[in-house]
C-alpha positions in Angstrom: -14.3 -0.8 20.7 -12.3 -3.6 22.4 -8.8 -2.9 23.7 -6.1 -4.4 21.6 -3.1 -5.6 23.7 0.4 -4.7 22.5 4.0 -4.8 23.6 7.1 -2.9 22.5 10.3 -4.9 23.0 13.6 -3.6 24.0 14.8 -4.1 20.5 12.1 -1.6 19.3 9.8 -4.2 17.7 6.2 -3.6 18.4 3.8 -6.6 18.7 0.1 -6.3 18.5 -2.2 -9.2 19.5 -6.0 -9.0 18.7 -7.8 -12.1 19.9 -10.6 -13.7 17.9 -11.8 -17.1 19.0 -14.3 -17.5 16.1 -11.8 -19.6 14.2 -8.8 -21.8 15.1 -6.6 -19.9 12.7 -4.1 -17.0 13.2 -2.9 -14.3 10.8 0.5 -12.7 11.3 1.8 -9.6 9.5 5.2 -8.2 9.8 5.7 -4.6 8.4 9.1 -3.0 7.8 10.0 0.4 6.5 11.7 -1.2 3.5 9.5 -0.6 0.5 10.4 0.6 -3.1 10.8 4.2 -1.9 14.1 3.1 -0.4 15.5 1.4 -3.4 19.1 2.5 -4.2 19.4 4.9 -7.1 19.7 3.1 -10.5 18.9 -0.2 -8.8 15.2 0.2 -8.5 13.4 -3.1 -7.9 15.8 -4.0 -5.0 13.0 -4.1 -2.4 10.8 -6.2 -4.6 13.7 -8.6 -5.2 14.6 -8.8 -1.5 10.9 -9.7 -0.7 10.9 -12.5 -3.2 14.1 -14.0 -1.8 13.5 -14.0 2.0 12.2 -17.6 2.0 14.7 -18.8 -0.5 17.2 -19.5 2.2 17.7 -18.3 5.8 20.1 -19.3 8.5 21.0 -22.9 7.9 17.8 -23.6 6.1 17.5 -23.9 2.3 14.5 -22.8 0.2 13.3 -26.4 0.2 13.6 -26.6 4.0 11.6 -23.5 4.6 9.0 -24.4 2.0 8.7 -28.0 3.4 8.1 -26.7 6.9 5.4 -24.3 5.8 3.8 -26.9 3.5 3.7 -29.6 6.2 1.9 -27.3 8.6 -0.4 -25.9 6.0 1.0 -22.4 6.5 0.3 -19.7 3.8 3.3 -17.4 3.4 3.7 -14.3 1.2 6.1 -11.4 1.1 5.7 -8.2 -1.0 7.4 -4.8 -1.3 4.9 -1.9 -1.5 5.7 1.8 -1.9 6.6 2.5 1.7 6.7 -1.0 3.3 7.8 -4.5 2.9 5.2 -6.9 4.3 5.4 -10.6 5.3 2.1 -12.3 5.7 1.4 -15.7 7.3 -1.8 -17.7 7.9 -1.6 -20.7 10.2 -3.4 -22.9 12.7 -3.1 -21.6 16.3 -1.2 -24.6 17.6 1.6 -23.9 15.1 2.3 -20.3 16.3 5.6 -21.0 18.2 7.3 -22.8 15.2 6.0 -20.2 12.7 7.3 -17.3 14.7 10.7 -19.0 14.9 10.8 -19.3 11.1 9.6 -15.7 10.8 12.5 -14.5 12.9 15.0 -16.5 10.9 13.6 -15.3 7.5 13.6 -11.6 8.5 16.9 -11.6 10.5 19.1 -14.1 8.6 18.2 -14.4 4.9 21.2 -15.8 2.9 20.3 -14.7 -0.6 21.9 -17.8 -2.3 23.4 -16.9 -5.7 21.3 -19.5 -7.7 18.1 -18.2 -6.1 19.1 -14.6 -6.8 19.5 -15.4 -10.5 16.2 -17.3 -10.6 14.2 -14.6 -8.9 15.8 -11.8 -11.1 14.6 -13.8 -14.1 11.1 -14.0 -12.7 11.1 -10.3 -11.9 12.3 -9.4 -15.4 9.4 -11.5 -16.8 6.9 -9.6 -14.6 8.4 -6.3 -15.8 8.1 -7.4 -19.5 4.4 -8.3 -18.9 3.8 -5.1 -17.0 5.2 -2.9 -19.8 2.6 -4.3 -22.1 -0.3 -3.6 -19.7 -1.9 -0.3 -20.6 -3.3 0.3 -17.1 0.2 -0.3 -15.5 1.9 1.9 -18.1 -0.5 4.8 -17.5 0.2 4.5 -13.7 3.9 4.5 -14.2 3.7 7.5 -16.5 1.7 9.3 -13.9 4.3 8.7 -11.2 7.1 9.8 -13.5 5.3 13.1 -14.4 4.1 13.9 -10.9 7.3 13.2 -9.1 10.6 14.9 -10.1 13.9 12.9 -10.7 15.3 11.6 -7.5 12.0 11.6 -5.6 11.4 8.3 -3.8 8.0 7.8 -5.3 9.0 8.4 -9.0 10.2 5.0 -10.1 8.0 1.9 -10.6 7.8 -0.5 -7.7 9.3 -3.4 -9.6 12.0 -1.3 -11.2 12.9 -1.4 -14.9 14.6 -4.0 -17.0 17.9 -2.0 -16.9 17.7 -1.3 -13.1 17.0 -4.9 -12.1 19.7 -6.1 -14.4 22.2 -4.0 -12.4 21.2 -5.5 -9.0 23.8 -7.9 -7.6 23.7 -10.1 -4.5 25.8 -7.5 -2.6 23.1 -4.9 -3.2 20.4 -7.2 -1.6 22.6 -7.9 1.4 23.3 -4.2 1.9 19.5 -3.3 1.6 18.7 -5.9 4.2 21.4 -4.7 6.5 20.2 -1.0 6.3 16.4 -1.4 6.1 15.6 -4.6 8.1 15.7 -3.1 11.6 13.7 -4.4 14.5 13.3 -0.9 15.8 10.2 0.6 14.2 9.1 -2.8 12.7 5.6 -4.1 13.6 4.3 -7.6 14.1 0.5 -7.8 14.1 -1.3 -11.0 15.1 -5.1 -11.7 15.0 -6.8 -14.9 15.8 -7.4 -17.7 18.2 -5.0 -17.1 21.1 -4.7 -15.8 24.6 -3.2 -12.3 24.0 -1.0 -12.4 27.1 0.6 -15.8 26.1 0.9 -14.7 22.4 2.7 -11.5 23.4 5.0 -13.4 25.7 5.7 -16.0 23.0 6.5 -13.3 20.4 8.7 -11.4 22.9 10.7 -14.5 23.7 11.3 -15.4 20.0 11.4 -12.1 18.2 13.1 -10.2 21.0 16.4 -11.8 20.0 16.2 -10.1 16.6 19.1 -7.6 16.5 20.2 -8.7 20.0 17.0 -7.3 21.5 14.9 -7.9 24.6 15.1 -10.5 27.3 11.4 -10.9 27.4 8.1 -9.1 27.9 8.8 -7.9 31.4 11.3 -5.4 30.1 9.2 -4.0 27.3 6.5 -1.4 27.3 3.0 -3.0 27.5 -0.5 -1.7 27.1 -3.8 -1.7 25.1 -5.3 0.5 22.4 -6.3 3.1 25.0 -2.7 3.6 26.0 -1.0 2.9 22.7 2.7 3.8 22.3 3.9 6.9 20.5 4.6 6.5 16.8 8.0 5.4 15.6 10.1 7.9 13.7 9.6 7.4 10.0 11.4 8.5 6.9 10.6 12.0 5.6 9.2 11.9 2.1 9.2 15.3 0.5 6.3 17.0 -1.3 6.7 17.0 -5.0 6.2 20.4 -6.7 2.7 21.0 -7.9 2.5 21.2 -11.7 2.2 24.8 -12.9 0.2 23.6 -15.9 -1.5 20.5 -17.3 1.2 18.0 -18.3 0.1 15.6 -21.1 1.9 12.3 -21.7 1.1 9.7 -24.3 2.5 6.2 -23.9 2.0 4.3 -27.2 1.9 0.5 -26.9 1.8 -1.6 -30.1 -1.1 -4.0 -30.7 -3.5 -2.5 -28.1 -7.2 -1.9 -28.8 -8.0 -0.1 -25.5 -6.6 3.2 -24.2 -6.1 3.7 -20.4 -6.5 7.2 -19.1 -5.0 8.5 -15.8 -5.8 12.0 -14.8 -3.8 12.7 -11.7 -3.2 15.3 -9.0 -1.0 15.6 -6.0 -3.0 14.0 -3.2 -2.8 13.8 0.6 -0.3 12.1 3.0 -1.5 9.4 5.2 -1.3 11.7 8.2 -3.0 14.6 6.5 -5.7 16.0 8.8 -8.2 16.0 5.9 -7.8 12.3 5.1 -11.3 11.4 6.2 -12.7 14.3 4.1 -10.6 13.0 1.2 -12.1 9.5 1.6 -15.6 11.0 1.3 -14.6 13.1 -1.6 -13.1 10.1 -3.4 -16.3 8.1 -2.8 -18.5 10.8 -4.2 -16.2 11.4 -7.2 -15.5 7.9 -8.4 -16.1 5.1 -5.9 -19.6 5.0 -4.4 -22.1 2.6 -6.0 -21.1 2.0 -9.6 -18.3 4.6 -9.7 -19.7 7.8 -8.1 -20.2 10.8 -10.4 -17.6 9.6 -12.9 -19.3 6.3 -13.3 -22.8 7.9 -13.6 -21.6 10.5 -16.2 -19.1 8.5 -18.3 -20.2 4.9 -18.1 -24.0 4.9 -17.4 -25.1 8.0 -19.3 -22.5 8.3 -22.1 -21.6 4.6 -22.4 -18.0 5.5 -23.1 -15.9 3.5 -20.6 -15.1 -0.1 -19.9 -14.3 1.0 -16.4 -14.0 4.3 -14.6 -13.2 5.2 -11.0 -11.1 7.4 -8.8 -8.7 6.6 -6.0 -5.8 8.1 -4.0 -2.8 6.4 -2.4 -1.6 8.3 0.7 1.6 7.2 2.2 4.5 8.6 4.2 4.5 11.2 1.4 1.7 12.5 -0.7 0.5 10.0 -3.3 -1.5 10.6 -6.5 -5.2 11.4 -6.4 -6.2 10.0 -9.8 -9.3 9.5 -12.0 -9.0 6.4 -14.2 -10.8 5.1 -17.2 -10.5 2.5 -19.9 -12.0 3.4 -23.3 -11.9 2.7 -27.0 -9.2 4.9 -28.7 -11.8 6.9 -30.7 -13.6 7.9 -27.4 -10.6 9.2 -25.5 -11.2 12.8 -26.2 -14.9 12.6 -25.2 -14.2 10.7 -22.1 -11.5 13.2 -21.1 -13.9 16.1 -21.6 -16.4 14.4 -19.3 -13.8 13.6 -16.7 -12.6 17.1 -16.6 -16.0 18.7 -16.5 -17.2 16.3 -13.7 -14.1 17.2 -11.6 -14.5 20.9 -12.3 -18.2 20.8 -11.3 -17.3 19.3 -7.9 -14.6 21.9 -7.3 -16.8 24.8 -8.3 -20.3 23.8 -7.1 -19.5 21.3 -4.4 -21.3 18.1 -3.5 -25.0 17.5 -2.8 -26.4 16.6 0.7 -27.5 13.2 -0.7 -24.1 12.4 -2.0 -22.5 13.4 1.3 -25.0 11.4 3.4 -24.8 8.2 1.3 -21.0 8.2 0.9 -20.5 8.8 4.6 -22.9 6.0 5.6 -21.3 3.5 3.2 -17.7 4.4 4.2 -18.5 4.3 8.0 -20.3 1.0 7.7 -17.4 -0.5 5.7 -14.8 0.1 8.5 -16.0 -2.5 11.0 -16.6 -5.0 8.2 -13.0 -4.7 7.2 -11.9 -6.0 10.6 -14.0 -9.2 10.4 -11.4 -11.6 9.2 -8.1 -12.3 10.9 -5.9 -11.4 7.8 -7.7 -8.1 7.3 -7.6 -7.3 11.0 -3.8 -8.0 11.3 -3.1 -6.0 8.1 -5.2 -3.0 9.2 -3.8 -2.8 12.7 -0.2 -3.1 11.4 -0.9 -0.4 8.7 -2.4 2.0 11.2 0.4 1.6 13.7 3.1 1.9 10.9 1.8 5.3 9.8 1.5 6.6 13.3 -2.3 6.6 13.4 -2.6 4.5 16.5 -3.9 1.0 17.2 -7.4 2.4 17.9 -7.6 4.1 14.4 -9.8 1.5 12.8 -12.5 2.3 15.4 -11.9 6.0 15.4 -12.1 6.2 11.6 -15.8 5.5 11.4 -16.6 8.4 13.8 -14.2 10.7 11.9 -16.0 9.9 8.7 -19.4 10.5 10.2 -18.1 13.9 11.4 -17.0 15.1 7.9 -19.0 18.1 6.8 -19.9 19.3 3.3 -17.5 22.1 3.8 -14.7 19.7 4.6 -15.3 17.8 1.4 -15.4 20.9 -0.7 -12.2 22.2 0.8 -10.5 18.9 0.1 -11.7 19.1 -3.5 -10.3 22.6 -4.0 -7.0 21.6 -2.4 -6.4 18.4 -4.3 -8.4 18.4 -7.5 -6.7 21.2 -9.4 -7.9 20.8 -13.1 -5.4 23.4 -14.4 -2.5 21.9 -12.5 -2.5 18.2 -13.1 -1.0 15.3 -15.2 -2.8 13.4 -17.9 -1.4 10.1 -19.1 -2.9 8.0 -21.9 -1.5 4.6 -22.7 -2.5 2.4 -25.6 -2.8 2.9 -29.4 -0.8 5.9 -30.6 -2.7 9.2 -30.3 -1.8 12.7 -31.1 -0.7 14.5 -27.9 -2.0 17.8 -29.1 -5.6 16.5 -29.3 -5.7 15.7 -25.6 -4.5 19.0 -24.1 
């Protein structure tokens, strides 16, 4: 593992700089604790709307001025609100780093949220919501969140909000969200690419240190490498949802659909759960390895029932869903469900085989270094690891942690998270009788 230089500025912003001279490009990622989990009540979709408006006007620059600057330099820009975070991603040639960091500081610190742009972006968001609400996969995911998380929980509402909640958002709500959530303290800027790390850190400090009236420069900030990484920033506390005391069945009928999407979900781990590596191996064995793990072998290959089938979990500041997913013809839903349940119960009761454990561990451990090969991936992974308090060296430690997972670790994770009699089942698509699915 190579040490990754970093610096924490006096304004609390942490900057990571991983050099990679293989290409003349640089990837930059800014991560803020400003995702959908922090949307105001009854105005869900605020974070998504803020993300779409950051480059629509900032400081004295108009949307055209910002777009023209990026276009002239060939800079790729994107901003998106996720569940916990709001991320800004940039790709650029190395010689343009000073100017791009100046624009990044302006965008994140001084967005103006022009009224005409707010109206336009709200319209686009409402269009995206209308399309989402006709997508069986998206509807099943939303139904799962709504059933797993109680009213008022930060993870209950959809990331884009609803038609009603977005319609209620005003410009003042966007300004307030920016004022409360866009803090330099606890934010992370991760850079990967063709630069001298010392110069890149000094440049970032001189430009981004002025955000929120922060640092005078790198000499006053903490400095180090991955081996002496800073302690994690304090993050928001996301509560555990109550575990279902029975199987909850939800049917979401959508007119005109010919496919049913199944989501069979359980309360999964947090990102900082000690058994996260074991959960990764469990997920691989259940529904990810090769053509879909055991679920793929049983439901798709042998029974020929599913258009797709897989499992996944989304661990964040709070516990996310651990879910098995499948897309099937409506008349095959019951059979597919029976096989999903029996496959999960077999892992819980009988465990996993030595071959499954060996193959999944090898595949997962080998995928970790590959995920750091490109600059955008490296910048994103380092920022993500540091945001969640895992440490800058986590991408290198993770492979060894996966190799150390035992069969007992995986089976304990299965018993903890895959609780067949305490789960949520959501089926979206043509109308089905709820009673036939229980």
